[in-house]
PALO-440617 format. One record per residue: x, y, z of N, C-alpha, C in turn; residue number from 1. Coordinates in steps of 0.1 Angstrom, whole numbers, always signed. Layout:
N
> X	Y	Z	X	Y	Z	X	Y	Z	NUM
...
This chain:
161
> +389	-486	-196	+383	-474	-190	+391	-463	-195	1
> +383	-452	-198	+387	-439	-204	+393	-430	-191	2
> +406	-426	-192	+412	-420	-179	+413	-406	-185	3
> +409	-396	-175	+410	-380	-179	+425	-377	-174	4
> +426	-365	-170	+439	-359	-164	+443	-366	-152	5
> +458	-365	-152	+462	-372	-137	+473	-359	-133	6
> +470	-357	-120	+476	-346	-114	+486	-351	-101	7
> +496	-346	-100	+506	-347	-87	+503	-335	-80	8
> +499	-334	-67	+497	-322	-60	+504	-322	-49	9
> +504	-311	-39	+508	-312	-26	+498	-304	-17	10
> +498	-306	-5	+490	-299	+5	+499	-297	+18	11
> +501	-286	+22	+509	-281	+36	+499	-274	+45	12
> +501	-284	+59	+495	-276	+70	+504	-271	+79	13
> +505	-258	+80	+513	-251	+91	+508	-252	+103	14
> +513	-258	+114	+507	-261	+128	+518	-253	+137	15
> +513	-245	+144	+521	-236	+155	+513	-232	+167	16
> +519	-236	+177	+510	-230	+191	+496	-235	+191	17
> +493	-246	+188	+481	-252	+189	+470	-247	+179	18
> +476	-239	+168	+467	-236	+157	+472	-243	+145	19
> +464	-241	+134	+467	-247	+119	+464	-234	+110	20
> +471	-232	+102	+469	-221	+91	+462	-230	+80	21
> +451	-224	+79	+443	-230	+64	+441	-218	+56	22
> +437	-221	+46	+434	-209	+35	+420	-210	+31	23
> +412	-200	+28	+400	-199	+21	+403	-198	+6	24
> +401	-207	+1	+405	-206	-15	+394	-199	-22	25
> +401	-189	-30	+392	-179	-38	+388	-182	-50	26
> +394	-191	-57	+391	-195	-71	+395	-208	-74	27
> +390	-214	-85	+393	-227	-90	+383	-239	-81	28
> +390	-251	-84	+383	-264	-78	+383	-259	-61	29
> +371	-259	-57	+369	-258	-40	+370	-243	-35	30
> +368	-234	-46	+366	-220	-40	+356	-218	-29	31
> +358	-212	-20	+350	-209	-8	+354	-219	+2	32
> +361	-231	-1	+362	-239	+9	+376	-236	+17	33
> +378	-242	+30	+391	-240	+37	+396	-252	+35	34
> +410	-251	+32	+420	-261	+28	+433	-258	+33	35
> +442	-267	+31	+459	-266	+34	+460	-256	+20	36
> +475	-253	+22	+481	-246	+10	+487	-255	+4	37
> +484	-254	-11	+492	-264	-21	+485	-262	-34	38
> +489	-271	-42	+485	-272	-56	+495	-282	-66	39
> +495	-279	-79	+500	-289	-87	+516	-289	-85	40
> +523	-300	-87	+537	-300	-89	+538	-298	-106	41
> +548	-287	-108	+550	-283	-120	+563	-293	-125	42
> +564	-291	-139	+574	-299	-147	+588	-296	-140	43
> +595	-305	-137	+609	-303	-131	+609	-302	-116	44
> +598	-302	-109	+600	-299	-95	+597	-311	-87	45
> +602	-315	-77	+598	-325	-67	+586	-322	-59	46
> +579	-329	-52	+569	-325	-43	+572	-316	-32	47
> +584	-319	-26	+589	-308	-17	+591	-294	-23	48
> +598	-292	-33	+600	-278	-39	+586	-273	-42	49
> +576	-283	-48	+562	-279	-51	+556	-271	-38	50
> +558	-278	-29	+550	-273	-16	+555	-261	-12	51
> +568	-260	-13	+574	-246	-7	+569	-235	-16	52
> +571	-236	-29	+566	-227	-39	+555	-223	-36	53
> +543	-231	-36	+528	-231	-33	+528	-221	-21	54
> +533	-225	-10	+533	-215	+2	+536	-201	-1	55
> +548	-202	-7	+552	-187	-9	+544	-178	-19	56
> +536	-187	-27	+529	-181	-41	+513	-176	-33	57
> +510	-187	-25	+496	-185	-20	+497	-177	-8	58
> +505	-179	+1	+505	-169	+16	+516	-162	+19	59
> +527	-163	+8	+539	-156	+12	+549	-159	+23	60
> +548	-172	+26	+555	-178	+37	+566	-189	+32	61
> +576	-193	+37	+584	-203	+33	+583	-214	+44	62
> +578	-225	+43	+577	-236	+53	+593	-240	+57	63
> +594	-244	+67	+608	-250	+71	+606	-265	+76	64
> +617	-275	+75	+616	-287	+77	+602	-294	+75	65
> +598	-294	+63	+585	-301	+59	+585	-316	+61	66
> +575	-321	+68	+574	-335	+73	+562	-342	+65	67
> +566	-351	+56	+556	-357	+48	+548	-367	+56	68
> +534	-367	+54	+525	-371	+63	+517	-380	+59	69
> +516	-381	+42	+508	-391	+36	+505	-388	+22	70
> +499	-397	+17	+496	-396	+2	+479	-398	+2	71
> +471	-391	-6	+459	-392	-8	+456	-394	-24	72
> +445	-401	-27	+443	-402	-41	+428	-396	-40	73
> +424	-388	-52	+412	-384	-53	+408	-387	-69	74
> +399	-396	-70	+394	-397	-82	+380	-393	-86	75
> +380	-386	-95	+367	-380	-99	+359	-386	-110	76
> +348	-389	-112	+342	-396	-124	+331	-385	-127	77
> +330	-388	-141	+319	-380	-148	+313	-385	-158	78
> +302	-390	-161	+293	-397	-171	+302	-411	-172	79
> +304	-419	-161	+310	-430	-161	+325	-432	-168	80
> +331	-422	-165	+346	-422	-169	+352	-413	-158	81
> +366	-416	-157	+375	-410	-149	+378	-396	-155	82
> +373	-385	-149	+375	-371	-153	+392	-368	-149	83
> +393	-369	-137	+406	-366	-134	+411	-375	-120	84
> +423	-378	-119	+430	-383	-107	+439	-374	-103	85
> +439	-371	-89	+449	-364	-81	+456	-372	-69	86
> +467	-372	-73	+479	-379	-63	+484	-368	-54	87
> +479	-365	-41	+483	-354	-33	+492	-359	-20	88
> +503	-350	-22	+512	-355	-8	+509	-344	+0	89
> +510	-349	+10	+505	-342	+24	+517	-337	+32	90
> +518	-327	+38	+532	-323	+46	+525	-315	+58	91
> +534	-316	+71	+531	-305	+80	+544	-298	+81	92
> +543	-285	+83	+554	-277	+88	+551	-268	+103	93
> +558	-272	+110	+559	-264	+125	+565	-250	+124	94
> +574	-248	+115	+578	-234	+116	+577	-231	+101	95
> +581	-216	+101	+580	-209	+87	+585	-196	+89	96
> +592	-192	+77	+597	-176	+76	+587	-168	+69	97
> +587	-156	+73	+575	-146	+65	+563	-147	+75	98
> +554	-138	+69	+542	-135	+77	+531	-137	+66	99
> +520	-148	+70	+510	-149	+63	+503	-138	+56	100
> +500	-138	+44	+496	-126	+35	+485	-131	+26	101
> +473	-122	+26	+464	-126	+14	+469	-126	+1	102
> +463	-135	-9	+469	-133	-23	+455	-134	-31	103
> +456	-133	-44	+445	-134	-53	+440	-150	-51	104
> +446	-159	-46	+441	-173	-47	+436	-176	-34	105
> +442	-169	-23	+440	-175	-9	+439	-165	+4	106
> +430	-169	+14	+431	-158	+23	+433	-168	+37	107
> +446	-165	+41	+449	-174	+52	+445	-170	+66	108
> +439	-180	+72	+434	-178	+87	+438	-190	+95	109
> +440	-185	+107	+448	-194	+119	+433	-200	+125	110
> +433	-215	+128	+422	-220	+136	+427	-227	+146	111
> +422	-227	+158	+425	-237	+169	+423	-251	+164	112
> +433	-260	+167	+430	-274	+161	+417	-280	+167	113
> +410	-273	+177	+396	-281	+179	+385	-273	+173	114
> +389	-263	+164	+379	-253	+158	+380	-253	+145	115
> +386	-264	+138	+386	-263	+124	+373	-266	+117	116
> +370	-257	+106	+355	-257	+101	+354	-267	+93	117
> +352	-282	+95	+352	-291	+86	+337	-290	+79	118
> +327	-284	+84	+316	-280	+78	+316	-273	+65	119
> +327	-265	+64	+331	-257	+51	+345	-262	+45	120
> +347	-275	+45	+358	-280	+36	+354	-293	+28	121
> +363	-297	+21	+360	-311	+16	+353	-320	+24	122
> +344	-327	+20	+338	-337	+30	+348	-349	+35	123
> +358	-352	+26	+367	-360	+31	+376	-357	+42	124
> +379	-345	+43	+389	-339	+51	+388	-343	+65	125
> +376	-344	+72	+372	-350	+84	+377	-362	+86	126
> +379	-369	+77	+384	-385	+78	+398	-387	+80	127
> +406	-378	+76	+419	-380	+77	+427	-367	+81	128
> +424	-355	+82	+431	-344	+89	+433	-345	+102	129
> +424	-349	+110	+426	-350	+124	+438	-359	+127	130
> +439	-370	+121	+449	-380	+122	+462	-374	+117	131
> +463	-364	+107	+476	-359	+104	+480	-349	+114	132
> +470	-341	+119	+472	-331	+130	+476	-338	+143	133
> +474	-350	+146	+478	-355	+156	+490	-366	+152	134
> +499	-362	+142	+513	-367	+140	+511	-380	+134	135
> +498	-386	+128	+497	-398	+121	+499	-397	+107	136
> +506	-406	+101	+509	-406	+85	+496	-414	+80	137
> +493	-410	+70	+480	-416	+63	+481	-419	+49	138
> +472	-428	+43	+470	-431	+32	+455	-429	+30	139
> +448	-422	+19	+435	-421	+17	+433	-422	+2	140
> +424	-430	-2	+416	-430	-14	+403	-429	-15	141
> +397	-417	-23	+385	-410	-25	+381	-411	-37	142
> +367	-416	-38	+361	-416	-53	+348	-407	-51	143
> +347	-397	-62	+337	-387	-62	+330	-389	-76	144
> +318	-385	-75	+311	-384	-87	+307	-368	-89	145
> +313	-363	-99	+312	-347	-100	+317	-340	-88	146
> +326	-345	-81	+332	-340	-69	+322	-339	-57	147
> +314	-350	-57	+306	-354	-48	+311	-368	-41	148
> +314	-369	-28	+320	-380	-23	+312	-391	-25	149
> +315	-403	-30	+307	-416	-30	+315	-429	-25	150
> +328	-427	-21	+334	-438	-15	+348	-435	-10	151
> +351	-438	+2	+361	-434	+8	+370	-446	+17	152
> +383	-445	+17	+391	-455	+25	+402	-446	+29	153
> +404	-446	+44	+419	-442	+49	+422	-450	+60	154
> +435	-451	+58	+446	-458	+67	+456	-451	+73	155
> +459	-457	+86	+473	-451	+93	+483	-457	+86	156
> +493	-450	+82	+503	-456	+79	+515	-457	+88	157
> +518	-471	+93	+527	-472	+106	+543	-474	+98	158
> +553	-464	+102	+564	-464	+96	+571	-479	+101	159
> +580	-484	+92	+587	-497	+95	+599	-493	+103	160
> +605	-503	+114	+613	-500	+120	+626	-506	+116	161
């Protein structure tokens, strides 16, 4: 099988006082959708430092005490070949420094946990994000054909004792 690009990425969901901070993405893949804050891990970074950097760049905040909540795999096919694979580490932050501000990439918006606009998000989000926001760790694998969901698997990860 011919493989395209492989990416290691992060997503951060800041949760405070019953609300979650989402961004409305302004450009690139998923422009116009609401999502967590995040992006690609750069050379020399680990996933935690990348998650913090992305929060600073996209909305001007520094998350504190990031909690790793899971791993998501996104496989995108085009013309019967793997166009890209994205391995995304998901984090929760319950506190942060700074004030969320808009950037050229993202508009930050607070939503009540029960008011999340899943109808204007990636179609897989409703399968795993409620679990993360209720403090469950997840593993998900999603297959897309030209970024349209065709197959999904989501599992809760039970920490070993």
